[in-house]
Each structure stands twice: as C-alpha cells, then as structure tokens.
C-alpha positions as CSV (number, residue, x, y, z in Angstrom):
1,M,30.4,-61.7,-16.9
2,K,32.2,-63.9,-14.5
3,A,32.0,-67.6,-14.0
4,N,33.8,-70.4,-12.2
5,A,34.8,-73.7,-13.7
6,I,36.1,-76.9,-12.2
7,M,37.7,-79.9,-13.8
8,F,37.5,-83.6,-12.9
9,Q,40.0,-86.2,-14.0
10,M,38.4,-88.8,-16.4
11,P,39.6,-92.4,-16.6
12,M,40.6,-92.3,-20.2
13,P,43.2,-95.1,-20.0
14,K,40.3,-97.4,-19.2
15,I,38.9,-96.7,-22.6
16,Y,42.0,-96.7,-24.8
17,Q,45.2,-97.9,-23.4
18,A,46.5,-98.5,-27.0
19,L,46.5,-96.1,-29.9
20,P,45.3,-95.7,-32.5
21,P,41.9,-97.1,-31.9
22,P,40.6,-99.9,-34.1
23,R,39.3,-98.7,-37.4
24,S,35.8,-100.2,-36.7
25,D,35.5,-97.8,-33.8
26,M,36.0,-94.8,-36.1
27,D,32.9,-95.7,-38.1
28,K,30.8,-95.2,-35.0
29,A,32.1,-91.7,-34.3
30,L,33.0,-90.0,-37.6
31,A,31.5,-89.7,-41.0
32,Y,31.5,-87.3,-43.9
33,I,29.2,-86.6,-46.9
34,F,30.7,-85.7,-50.3
35,I,28.4,-83.8,-52.7
36,G,29.6,-83.3,-56.2
37,P,29.0,-84.2,-59.9
38,I,31.3,-87.3,-59.6
39,K,32.4,-89.7,-56.9
40,P,35.3,-88.4,-54.8
41,T,38.7,-89.2,-56.3
42,E,41.9,-90.2,-54.6
43,Q,43.0,-86.6,-54.8
44,D,39.9,-85.5,-53.0
45,H,40.5,-88.0,-50.2
46,R,44.0,-86.6,-49.7
47,R,42.6,-83.3,-48.5
48,T,42.9,-82.5,-44.8
49,P,41.4,-83.6,-42.5
50,L,39.9,-86.6,-44.4
51,L,43.1,-88.6,-44.9
52,V,44.7,-90.4,-42.0
53,R,48.1,-91.8,-43.0
54,R,49.1,-94.6,-40.7
55,N,52.9,-93.9,-41.1
56,K,52.4,-90.3,-40.0
57,V,50.2,-91.5,-37.1
58,K,52.9,-94.0,-36.0
59,L,55.6,-91.3,-36.1
60,A,53.4,-88.9,-34.0
61,L,52.6,-91.5,-31.4
62,E,56.3,-92.6,-31.2
63,W,57.3,-88.9,-30.7
64,L,54.7,-88.4,-28.0
65,K,55.8,-91.6,-26.2
66,L,59.4,-90.4,-26.1
67,N,58.9,-86.7,-25.4
68,H,55.6,-86.3,-23.5
69,S,55.6,-87.5,-19.9
70,D,51.9,-88.2,-20.0
71,Y,52.3,-90.6,-22.9
72,A,55.2,-92.6,-21.5
73,D,53.0,-95.6,-20.7
74,L,51.2,-95.5,-24.1
75,D,50.8,-98.8,-26.0
76,I,51.2,-98.4,-29.8
77,S,49.1,-101.0,-31.5
78,E,50.8,-102.2,-34.8
79,S,47.8,-104.3,-35.6
80,N,45.4,-101.4,-35.4
81,L,47.8,-99.2,-37.5
82,Q,47.7,-101.8,-40.3
83,E,43.9,-101.5,-40.5
84,Y,44.1,-97.9,-41.6
85,P,44.5,-97.4,-45.4
86,E,46.9,-95.0,-47.0
87,N,44.9,-93.4,-49.8
88,V,41.3,-93.3,-48.5
89,P,39.7,-92.0,-45.3
90,P,39.2,-94.7,-42.6
91,I,35.7,-93.5,-41.8
92,V,32.2,-93.6,-43.3
93,C,32.1,-92.0,-46.8
94,D,28.7,-91.0,-48.3
95,Y,28.4,-89.7,-51.8
96,R,25.4,-87.7,-53.0
97,L,24.9,-86.9,-56.7
98,P,23.1,-83.5,-56.9
99,P,20.1,-83.5,-59.3
100,K,20.7,-82.0,-62.7
101,E,19.4,-78.5,-63.1
102,K,17.4,-77.7,-66.2
103,E,18.8,-75.1,-68.5
104,S,16.5,-72.0,-68.6
105,E,16.7,-71.9,-72.4
106,N,15.1,-75.3,-72.7
107,L,12.2,-74.6,-70.4
108,A,8.7,-74.2,-71.8
109,V,6.9,-70.9,-71.3
110,N,4.6,-72.3,-68.7
111,Q,7.3,-74.5,-67.0
112,Q,9.0,-73.5,-63.8
113,A,12.7,-74.2,-63.1
114,D,11.9,-76.3,-60.0
115,E,13.5,-79.7,-59.9
116,D,11.4,-82.8,-60.7
117,G,11.4,-85.5,-58.1
118,T,11.8,-89.2,-58.7
119,T,8.9,-91.5,-57.7
120,H,10.2,-94.8,-59.1
121,G,13.4,-96.3,-60.4
122,P,17.0,-96.1,-59.1
123,C,17.8,-93.2,-56.8
124,P,21.1,-91.3,-57.6
125,F,22.5,-91.9,-54.1
126,I,25.3,-94.2,-53.1
127,V,25.9,-95.5,-49.6
128,H,29.3,-97.0,-48.7
129,T,28.4,-98.5,-45.4
130,L,25.6,-100.5,-43.7
131,T,25.0,-97.9,-41.1
132,A,25.1,-94.8,-43.3
133,N,21.4,-94.8,-43.8
134,Q,21.1,-93.7,-40.2
135,L,23.5,-90.9,-40.8
136,T,21.8,-89.6,-43.9
137,S,18.3,-89.9,-42.8
138,S,16.3,-86.7,-43.1
139,S,14.7,-87.4,-39.7
140,T,18.1,-86.9,-38.0
141,S,18.4,-83.3,-39.3
142,N,16.4,-82.0,-36.4
143,I,18.2,-81.9,-33.1
144,K,15.0,-82.6,-31.2
145,T,14.5,-85.8,-33.3
146,V,18.0,-86.9,-32.5
147,K,17.4,-86.4,-28.8
148,A,14.1,-88.4,-29.0
149,H,16.0,-91.3,-30.7
150,A,18.6,-91.2,-27.9
151,I,16.0,-91.2,-25.1
152,R,14.1,-94.0,-26.8
153,H,17.3,-96.0,-27.0
154,L,17.9,-95.6,-23.3
155,M,14.3,-96.3,-22.4
156,N,14.4,-99.6,-24.3
157,G,17.2,-100.7,-22.1
158,N,19.8,-100.7,-24.9
159,A,23.5,-100.5,-24.1
160,A,25.3,-97.2,-23.5
161,L,28.8,-96.2,-22.7
162,G,29.2,-94.4,-19.4
163,I,32.5,-92.5,-18.6
164,G,33.1,-91.9,-15.0
165,R,35.2,-89.2,-13.3
166,A,37.2,-88.8,-10.2
167,P,35.3,-88.1,-6.9
168,E,37.2,-84.9,-6.2
169,P,37.9,-82.0,-8.7
170,E,41.4,-81.1,-9.8
171,S,43.2,-78.4,-7.8
172,I,44.3,-75.3,-9.7
173,F,47.0,-74.6,-7.1
174,N,50.4,-76.2,-7.2
175,N,49.3,-78.4,-10.1
176,P,51.5,-77.6,-13.1
177,Q,50.3,-80.6,-15.1
178,L,46.6,-79.4,-15.0
179,Y,46.6,-77.4,-18.3
180,P,49.1,-79.6,-20.2
181,Q,46.8,-82.6,-19.6
182,T,43.7,-80.6,-20.4
183,F,45.0,-78.9,-23.6
184,P,47.7,-81.3,-24.9
185,W,47.8,-79.5,-28.3
186,L,49.1,-76.4,-26.6
187,F,51.7,-78.3,-24.6
188,P,53.3,-80.8,-27.0
189,Y,56.0,-81.7,-24.5
190,G,53.7,-81.8,-21.5
191,L,55.6,-79.0,-19.8
192,G,55.1,-75.2,-19.4
193,G,51.9,-75.2,-17.3
194,I,51.1,-72.7,-14.6
195,G,53.4,-73.2,-11.7
196,N,56.0,-75.1,-13.7
197,T,59.4,-75.1,-12.0
198,N,61.5,-76.9,-14.6
199,G,62.3,-73.8,-16.7
200,F,65.7,-72.1,-17.0
201,K,64.1,-68.9,-15.7
202,K,61.3,-68.4,-13.3
203,V,58.2,-67.0,-14.8
204,S,55.4,-65.5,-12.7
205,D,51.9,-67.0,-12.9
206,S,50.4,-63.8,-14.1
207,A,52.9,-63.6,-17.0
208,R,52.3,-67.2,-17.9
209,K,48.5,-66.7,-17.9
210,K,48.9,-63.7,-20.2
211,S,50.9,-65.8,-22.6
212,L,48.4,-68.6,-22.5
213,L,45.5,-66.2,-23.2
214,L,47.1,-65.5,-26.6
215,Y,45.9,-69.0,-27.6
216,H,42.4,-68.5,-26.4
217,D,41.0,-69.6,-29.8
218,K,43.0,-72.8,-30.0
C-alpha cells in the first residue's frame, strides 16, 4: 500500500504564546477516572502520567528555550506555573466506588450472584468537578452519541474553536526543520532533520531516513 501525505503549518503561537497553559484550560481537555475500593491517595496521584510537577515543567521549558531554536521566543508564565499543584493532578479527577460483591457462601439457594441496584438513597459516586457529570455520563460512551452532541452544539450556534492553517503545504525538499517541528520529541534540540547541514559529517538523506524509521513507533 502506498500513500502520499502533505503537511500544513498551523498557527499554534496564536493559541499559546506562553507555557504552561492556565490550569483552567486543562480541565477542558483532560480527565481521568479512578476506580478502586478507596479514594486515590497521594501515592496514587504521584504515578505517571497523572502528576505534573511545576518545578520539573519549569526546568523543561527553560531547557527548551535555551537549547531548541523553535522555542527561542517562548514566554514562560510564572503565574500559570503557580496554579499547578505539587502533589495532586491538575486535571479533573473522578472517583468511582465499585459495588460490593456478595460472597457466594452467603447466597441463598435460589439467589443469584448478580449485583443489586440502588433505587433510592445516596449513590456511591463522588464527583470532584462541576463539569464531570458530562464526562461520566453513560450517554457519552457511544461515539455516535458524542458526535450527535457535537453537531447539536454547532447547530445551536454555540461557540467553537477553529484552528486555521497556512494556504500552502510545507515543502519536503530543502526543509531540514520540517520533521523537527512536526515531531519535537524525536528532535529535542530541533536539529538533525533530513537535509541538515550543521553536522560534523555529511549524512545522506537515505541513511538519515533509515535511522528515523527506527523510531516509527514513537
């Protein structure tokens, strides 16, 4: 199977010129659900990738600003950094208490092991945000339902974020910054793309492509 792909430059600096983004914006994009017999502890929150330590984020941004050419004009927001906690995730946290299972030894002869539902009284479910009910709603488990909600949102004239792109696609010839800008995690210094001439030794494009293909799963 063969295919062609083209890339367009996107105006990302128009969205975030300063990093990290405000903590309030994280609630709109990320959430996680914790299922267990007790509420998540501080040790549970420390597990990757839930915890975002602001000091580590600051050091990483400062390193990028000094060593990566594409981050030279980055603005590091100290006020946004102070919004991020040290010991808890900066995103929506939902906790679900699983229903207690009945022991088979205590069941009656004519009783099944199915769980009994709750028709009244408190529900063993804790929500830690005002918008989490939308995230945990059973109606959002179906992708078709999610699409229907999105279409209804647009048909009602509600606001939406539109991200534009450049009118012309990026060239794959004589453009050594193409792949470093597209895959920054593979090029931490912003160098080493195809056609790069800043190395101590000239490397052919075919050899460089073979090397990059070793990271196809990254």
